[in-house]
N, C-alpha and C positions, 0 to 999 in steps of 0.2 A: 735305353736298352744296352747290358752287356753283350758285346761281340765275342762269341766264344770262338772264334778262330785266330782271334789277337791277342795270346797269352800276355804282352807288355801292357795293351790296352785294359788287360782286365787287372791288372795289377796295379794300374794307376788309379782306375774305378774303384777298385777294393781301397785303395788308400784314401781319395776322396770320400767315401761313403763313410770308412772310418773314424775320420775328422769329422761330418756330419753328425752323427750317432754322439762322440764323445761330447760336444756343444752340448747336449744335455745335461750334461752337467757343468756348464758355465754361466756367468753371471748376466744371463741373457734376459729379458721382460718378454711373454707373448701371451695374449688372452682370446679365449675363443671366438670364434667365428661360424656363420654359418657353413654349410658344406659346399656350398656355391661360391662363397667368399674366401680369398687367399689369409693364411692365418697374419698377424702382423708381428713382426718379431725386433726388438729395438736391442741396441749396445749401449752403454751407458757409459758417462762420463761425470765426474762430480767434482765440482769446485766451491771448497772451503776459504778460511781465511789462510791456511798455511797455502792456499794456490793463488793469494792476491786480492781475495774481496776486501774489502774495508771493515766490515762488521757480516756477521751468520745470516743476518736476516735480508730476505731477497723476496722482495712485495710485486715488481711490478717488470716486464719485459716490453720493449717494439723496436722495428727495426727499420732504417731509414733510406732512401731509394741508394746510396754510397753503399749497402749493406752491411755497414755497421752494426752492432746490437747493442742496445741501451737498456742497462740495468737500472732498476731502482733499490735501492738497500737502505737501512737503517742509517749507514755513514756515509752515504751522496751518492751522487750518480754517476755511473762507470759507462765508457765507453769500449765495447770489446770488438777486437778484430781477429778472433778464435784464436790468436795468441798473447796476445798483453791488452792490458787493463787500461784505460786512461780515466781518471779519477775528478769529478767535478763538485766541488762544496764548497762552505762558505769561507774555508781557509784560501781558496784560490780563485773564488769565482763571486764578484760582488751581488750578481742576481738573487745569489742562494742564503738566505738567511735562517733557515733550516735543513738539516742534513738529512730529514726523514724523508725519502721518494717512495709514496704512498700508489699511484697509476701514473701510467704513461699511456700517450696515444702519437701516431703518425697521421698528419690529415693530407687531404687530398691535395695541399701544394706543398708536400715533403715538411713541413713544420711539424717541430718534436713540440708537444705540450706536456709538463712534468706538474703533477698534482703533488702539493706536500702536506705532511703532517705540522702546520702551525708555522709556514712558509711562504702561504698562499699558493699562487700558480705562476709557472715560467714559462716562457717559450724560447726555443730555440730555431734562428730561423738564420741562412746564411752565413753560420759561425759565428750568430752573436747570441747571446742570452738576455733577456727581457724579464724582468718580473712585474706583476700585477697585484697589488694591494688593496687596500682602503681606496686609496686616494684615486684609482680606477675604478671604484665600483667595487669591487671584491670586497664586502662588509664581513667573511668569516675565511679565516686562514689555513682550514683545514680541508683540502680537496680529496675528496674519496674517490671521483669521477669524472673522467673529461671524455666525449662523444661528440663524432661529427655524422650527422644525418644525413640522408639522401640528396638534402637542398644543398649540403653546403654548410648549415647551421653549426657552430660550435658551442654543445652545451657544458656547462660545468655543476657538478655536483657537491656539495660543502656538507658540512654538519649542520649547518643552518641555513640553506636555502640552494634555490635551483637558479642559475643563473646562465645568460646566454653571451656570447661574445658577438657586437657587433661595432664594425669599425676597428677605431682601437681603444675601445672601452668595454667593458664588463657591466651588463645589465641585469636586475633583480627581476626573474619572474615569476616566483611564487609569492602569495599574501596579495594576491588580487583576486577577484571576481572570474578570471579563468584558472588559477590554480591556487589551493588553499596553501597557508606555509608549512614547510617540508624539510625536514633533514635528509637526506640523497647522498643513497652510498651506490646506486647503479643505474644506467640510463641504456635502454634498449630502443631501437627503431623494429618493428615490426615489418612483413612484406606488403601491409594493406595501408603503411604510412601513418601510421600510430608510433606516438613516443612513451614508451614503459617508462616510469620512474619509479625506483621503489627505495625505501627507506624506513621512514617513521610511517609511512601509508603506502601503498599500492596502486598506483595511479593509471591510465592508459590517457595521455593527451592525442587531440586531434582536430584541426581547428581551434576554434576556439573554445572548446566544451571539454570536458574531461569526465572519467567514468573512473569512480572509484572500486577496486576489489578488494574483498576480505575473505581472507585465510583463516582456516577452523582453528580453534584455540584460542589462547589468550594473545591479547594485540603486545604483551613486553616478548612474548617469544615469536613473534611474526615479526619482526624488523627484518627490511628485507637486505640480504647482502649483495645477491648477484641477478644476473637477468639473461634470459636466452631463447630465440625462437629459434627450433632445429629447421633441417632443412622437408621436416614431413609436416611442417606448421604447426607444433604444440611449442606452447610456451611453459619454461619452465622458472619456476623464482626459488632461489634459493634463501634460505631465513638463518638466525640463530637458533634456533631447533630443527631443522631438516631440509627437506626437498620439497616443492610442489609442482604440480604439470597440470596443463590444461590443454587439453586436444581437442580437435577440429575435425566433424565428419558431417559429409554432405551439406555444406553450408550451415550447420546450424554450431554450436558451441558447447563446451559444457562446464561443468563447474570445476575450479582447481582441487585436485585429490591431491593427499599426501602420497610420498613415494616413501613405502615403508622399509623398504631395502635402504634407506640412508639414514645416517643418525648423524648429530654433531649441527655445528655452523658451516655452512655451505659456503664458503668464500670466494667460488669462482666457479661460474660453468661456461667450456669453452667445446665448440666441434671440431674438428680437425678435417683435415682434407680425407681421410679415410671413413668418413661419414660415423666415426666415433663419438660420442658425447664423455667428455672428462670433468670430473664434478670434485671439485678440492673442498677439504674440510679441515675442521681445524681439532687436532687432535684423534683423527680418526681414519688418515691417509688419503688415499687418491682412488677414486672408483672412476671404472668405464662401462658406458653402456652403449652396446651395439648388437643390433637383431634381437632385441628383446631382452637381452640378460645381460646382466654386470658382473661385473669382477673386478678385483681389490689390489691395489700396490700398499701395501706397508713398509715401514721402519721397523728394524733395521736391516731389515733384507736386502730392500729395493731402494727405500728413499732414504734420504738424509734425516728425515724429522717426521712425524704423520701430523704435525701441523702445514698445509700445503696451503702455499699462499697467492701463487700465479700461475700459470701456463701459458706459453705462446708456441703459436708455428711457427717458425721462418719460410725463405723463401727457397730453401732446401729442403722442406719438408722434414727438419729434426725439430723434436718438441723439448720446449726449456720449461723447468719445472723451478718454480721459487720456492722454498720452505722455510723455515726457523732455522737450519741449520745449513744452511749452502743453498748450492744452485745443483739441477741434475739435468744433464742432457742426453735425450733417448735420441739415437740414429736409428733412422728404418735398415734393417740390414737385408739381402737377399738370402741369405742363410737362416732357415725352420730350423727348431730346432725339433728333437725327437726323444720326446720323455721315454725312458725305461719303466718299468713298474719297480723295479728296484734300482734307484740312484745309486745306493751307495755301487753297486756292479759294473764299475767302468772298465774292466779291465778285456777290453773288445781283441778280439783274435783275430776272429775272420768274420767278413760280410759278404754274402753273397746272394745273389738275385737268381732265383727259377724261373723256368719256363712259364709259369702262371702271373709271374711279377711280384710275387711276395719276396722281399727283402727278408734273409735269417742274419742273424748275429750273433755270434758263438761268443759269449763270455765266461764268464762262471756256471750261467745258465745258458739255454738256448733261446732264444727270444723270436718271434714273425712279427714282421712290420706289416700289417695290410690295410688297406683303407685308411689309410692315417694314424694309425694305430698298434704300436707295439705293444705283444702280448706273451706271456710266457707260454714257451710249449714242453707240454709234460712228456716224457717217453711212458 
């Protein structure tokens, strides 16, 4: 509350409030939330080739215990300390036979696993890179997913086969009585210990058996690209044609239902510490689902490209978004924006709080801010 007995304090608070109101016109991102939850606001920073990326296409992120951010691009693997990039590729690192990095994962022992498009699987441990190829049991060099389950087992999904890392070798799991032949693009373990595997088919593996799930529509439109279980127990499946959701209620399960609000190929699904589900699509931008509502971020206003390939939340809760035209960092900010009904009216002269707690903004028009919303006040 403003103190009316301290004119200097009033002037200082007015200057601060003017700054906050004017932030409504700045390049920040916010999305709707329930009344009992704070609005999430982010400031933005974009990196493209002119900023140090070897190529524009950013496909994967991971972070090791030393807090380095690792970035997978079509031009090689980057290590980023927040200011400088270090590039690893086939020109300077013998383990790389292809520069196209498709997926990244850090396992429990702080090993960085690197899946490439055409160059097989690479492991980075104790400062050294090691590659795995057909001589090590990996019979397909297009690695689409690397995942570690709760038992510590590392799974590898490729364009032709599901593999598991055992000892110092890679062993194929599909093509047996336990698992049919698969092309694998996504792997995820649910809270019940079942391993979901998606690609040419959608399976849930547990023990020595599996259950296959069928999605509505033609099989060619239901190739799975992403999988996730959210904190409410829902299973989300992203496909080349959209998004599906399976909910659980009172011990029973429902079938997968298509989410009509989402269109296009769903490349990734991530739930962040804010309990927001982020949905990256090919050509349709980035969707955010929270408290039962969807919002959307698109290019060119907020994204470098509407083809969104990856998303990662680091230990400082920054959100990193990889796109076809560079990468974006969204940093959570304690400053929340106030949107004025007329966004072109930014010439705020006076900001004042009355005894009832309403904040008044005098610009070309007069606005009253009440209950989280600014409205124009008619005389």
